[in-house]
N, C-alpha and C positions, 0 to 999 in steps of 0.2 A: 568758725570754718575759715582754713587759709587757703588764700588764692595761690595759684603757681607763681604769680608776680612776690607773693610773700617770698615763698620760699627759696626762688631766687636771690633775693635780696639778702635772705639770713644766709644760705649758702656763700655767699659773697663776701658778706661779712667775717664770717668764720673760717674761710679756706684758710688763712695767714696762722689766724692763733693756735696757739697750742690747746690739745685737750684739756680740760681742769678737773676731769676725775677720770681714774682708770679703774675697772672692773677686773681685779684679780681671780686667785683661785677659788674664791669662796661665791664667787658668782654675785649674784644681783642679790647680796645680803642686806639685813634690815638697815644697817649703819650705813650701805652706799646708799638705799633707795631713801633714807633721811637726809644726808648729803645732798643726792639730785634733785630733790623737793627743796630743799633750802635755797639751791643755786637758781633754781628756776624761780623762786618766788622772787628770790631779789633782782637776777637780771633778766629773764625771760626767756633766754636761749640758752644752751648750753653744749659743750662739746666730749663726748665721750669716748675713752680708750678703752678696747677690751683686750684684755693680754690672751696668750695664747692657752695660758694655762687655765683658763675661764671656760673656753670654749668645748671643751672636750668633744663628747659628739655632737654640740649643738652648733647652729651655724648663728654667724653674727647677728643676720637679719632677725632672728627668731627672738636672741637675747635681745635685742633691741626692742622687739615689740613688744615684749615682756615688761621690759623697762617704762616703756611708755605708757602702757596700760597702768602699771601700779603707780606712776607718777602722776596719773590723769593726766599725759601731755602728748602732744602731736610727734609723731617721728618723721622728719624732714628728710634725713639723709643717711644712708649708709654706705658706706666707703670703704674697703676691705675692712679693718676691725676697728672702724671709726664711725661714729654716729651724731648726728646734733639732734636733740630736742627742743621744742617749742612751748611754753605754754604762757597763753595769754594773763599778765600779771593784773592781781583784783587791784581796783584803785581803791585808794584810802577815803573813805568820805570825813569830812571835817570843811575847817576853815581854807578856802584857796586864795 
């Protein structure tokens, strides 16, 4: 469960950052989903920009929700064609 306080912190952290993934005319293609998942595993948060060609008749929020569901992550914020995803990183078991 993600709290409103966590959402605000994530938004603040990523507000200045550039998107690390762009969704193009192929939309939420499997290779794009793999990259989103990979970055979520590595960083926990990812900023994604949807290019106009990807939207066609779909709204950005609907596409963002689909991406969040497919990557089992939480949609934090949608601003225009940019959205933020968060996924709690798995702790690696082993010697600490």
